[in-house]
C-alpha positions in Angstrom: 97.3 65.7 131.4 97.7 66.5 135.1 94.8 67.8 137.2 95.4 71.4 138.0 93.6 74.4 139.6 92.7 75.4 136.1 91.2 72.0 135.5 89.0 72.3 138.6 88.1 75.9 137.6 86.9 74.6 134.2 84.9 71.9 135.9 83.2 74.5 138.1 82.5 76.6 135.0 80.9 73.7 133.2 78.8 72.8 136.3 77.5 76.4 136.3 75.4 75.4 133.4 73.9 72.2 135.1 70.8 72.2 137.2 71.1 72.5 141.1 69.4 69.2 141.6 72.2 67.4 139.6 75.1 69.6 140.6 76.3 70.5 144.2 78.6 73.2 142.5 75.5 74.7 140.8 73.5 74.7 144.0 76.3 76.6 145.7 76.5 79.1 142.9 72.8 79.6 142.9 72.8 80.6 146.6 75.3 83.5 145.7 78.6 84.8 146.9 77.6 85.3 150.5 76.7 81.7 151.0 79.8 80.6 149.1 82.0 82.8 151.4 80.4 81.2 154.5 81.0 77.8 153.1 84.6 78.7 152.3 85.0 80.0 155.9 83.7 76.7 157.3 86.2 74.8 155.2 89.0 77.0 156.3 88.3 76.2 159.9 88.1 72.6 159.2 91.5 72.8 157.4 93.1 74.7 160.3 91.8 72.1 162.8 93.2 69.2 160.8 96.6 71.0 160.6 96.7 71.9 164.4 95.7 68.3 165.3 98.5 66.9 163.1 96.0 64.8 161.1 97.8 64.7 157.7 95.1 62.6 156.0 92.3 64.9 157.2 94.4 68.0 156.3 94.8 66.8 152.7 91.0 66.1 152.3 90.1 69.4 154.0 92.6 71.3 151.8 91.0 69.9 148.7 87.6 71.0 150.0 89.0 74.4 150.8 90.5 74.9 147.3 87.2 73.8 145.7 85.2 76.1 147.7 87.7 79.0 147.1 87.3 78.5 143.3 83.5 78.5 143.7 83.7 81.6 145.7 85.9 83.3 143.1 83.4 82.4 140.4 80.3 83.5 142.5 82.1 86.7 143.0 83.2 87.4 139.4 86.8 87.1 140.3 88.6 84.9 137.7 91.3 82.5 138.9 93.5 83.9 136.1 93.4 87.3 138.0 94.5 85.7 141.2 97.3 83.8 139.5 98.4 87.0 137.8 98.5 88.7 141.2 100.6 85.7 142.7 102.9 85.9 139.7 103.5 89.6 140.2 104.1 89.1 143.9 106.6 86.3 143.2 108.9 88.8 141.4 110.1 90.2 144.8 110.7 88.9 148.3 107.7 88.3 150.5 108.9 90.9 153.1 109.4 93.5 150.3 106.0 92.7 148.8 104.2 93.0 152.2 106.0 96.2 153.0 104.9 97.7 149.8 101.2 97.1 150.7 99.2 100.2 151.9 98.8 98.8 155.3 102.2 97.0 155.2 
């Protein structure tokens, strides 16, 4: 079976039941959503820097970190990945320009 974001989300959910000394994921979750948001922000900056510098190998690694930390942040915030995917699916039913124009602050 291929590795997917759902697979990663399930792994994060399982690690939520571990102890912080055994699981980095658990230690992040124990620190709460604000800490997880800050960590996600750090990873976003590192991803951007890799892209701007044209370092493909670093970009791939940082994008992996970014996706992981996004899923940890979603879990810490009580926002299921399934809800995000449903939102993306709904948006995909129209053009990006039309979807953006329909937003309150378009």
